[in-house]
Structure formats: C-alpha cells, structure tokens
Residue, then its C-alpha position, 0 to 999 in steps of 0.5 A: m541497460s542492465s543484465d538484470n532485468r528480470h522485474e520488467f515485466l511483471t509475472s502474475t506471480d508478481l501480480q498476485m503478490l502486489e495485490r495481497v500488499l494492496k489487500r493487507a493495506g486496506f486498498r483492496g478486498t471486501e471491505a475496501t471502500v477506496d478512492p480508485n485513483k488513491m488505489g491506482k496512486a498506491a499499485r503504481f507506487l508499489i510497483d516502481h519500488f518492484r521494479n527496483g528490486n524491492d521483490s519482499e511481500d513484507s518489506l513492499t507492505d513496509v514501505l507502503e505505510k511507511r509513505g503513508f506516516e511520512t507526509g504530513s498532509g496524509k496524503h498517502r496514508t492507507p485505508k487501514q492508516e486511516k481507519s486506526e487513526a480514526i478508532d483512535r479519535w473514537v475511544d480518544e473521545g469517549g468511545s462508547 
C-alpha cells in the first residue's frame, strides 16, 4: 500500500477545483446544457487523473480537452469544443 494517500479522500478544496475545471470545459455553469451522464463521465475521468497525482487545475483542463480531441467519434468532446466546432461550421457556411 502506498504511503502517499493525499488524494485518497477529496477535500472541499479539491472538489471546488474539479468543479472549476468542469466549468472551464463547459460542463457546468449557467450556460451548460449537458447530458448529466456525459458530465458524470467527465467528472470521473478528472477524479481518476487527480487521484493518480495530476493535481494542477490547468493540467486537468488540458487532459480533459485532449480527451475530447483524441476520440474520432466526438464521443468525449467537451461542450466548449462542441460549441466552438458549431461556430466554425456556421462561419464556414457563410455565417450571417
């Protein structure tokens, strides 16, 4: 058993930071309209990375965004990525 168990239990500070990461990716917040199942999967993904030692807010945001770009199906794209892609398509089609 590892002697480093600092991430075994999440503190309120840890949860607040994970919440901010989800918000930055578009999963949480006033404009978020995300399937709760998709948000739950993203949260579990972040918690797994956090428990494995990735405890930087910027790094967790990056890994979540990379997860969205790496899947060809778009299955794990963040709401922020989906919105950006929709705007790009709109502009490519002539916009308004």
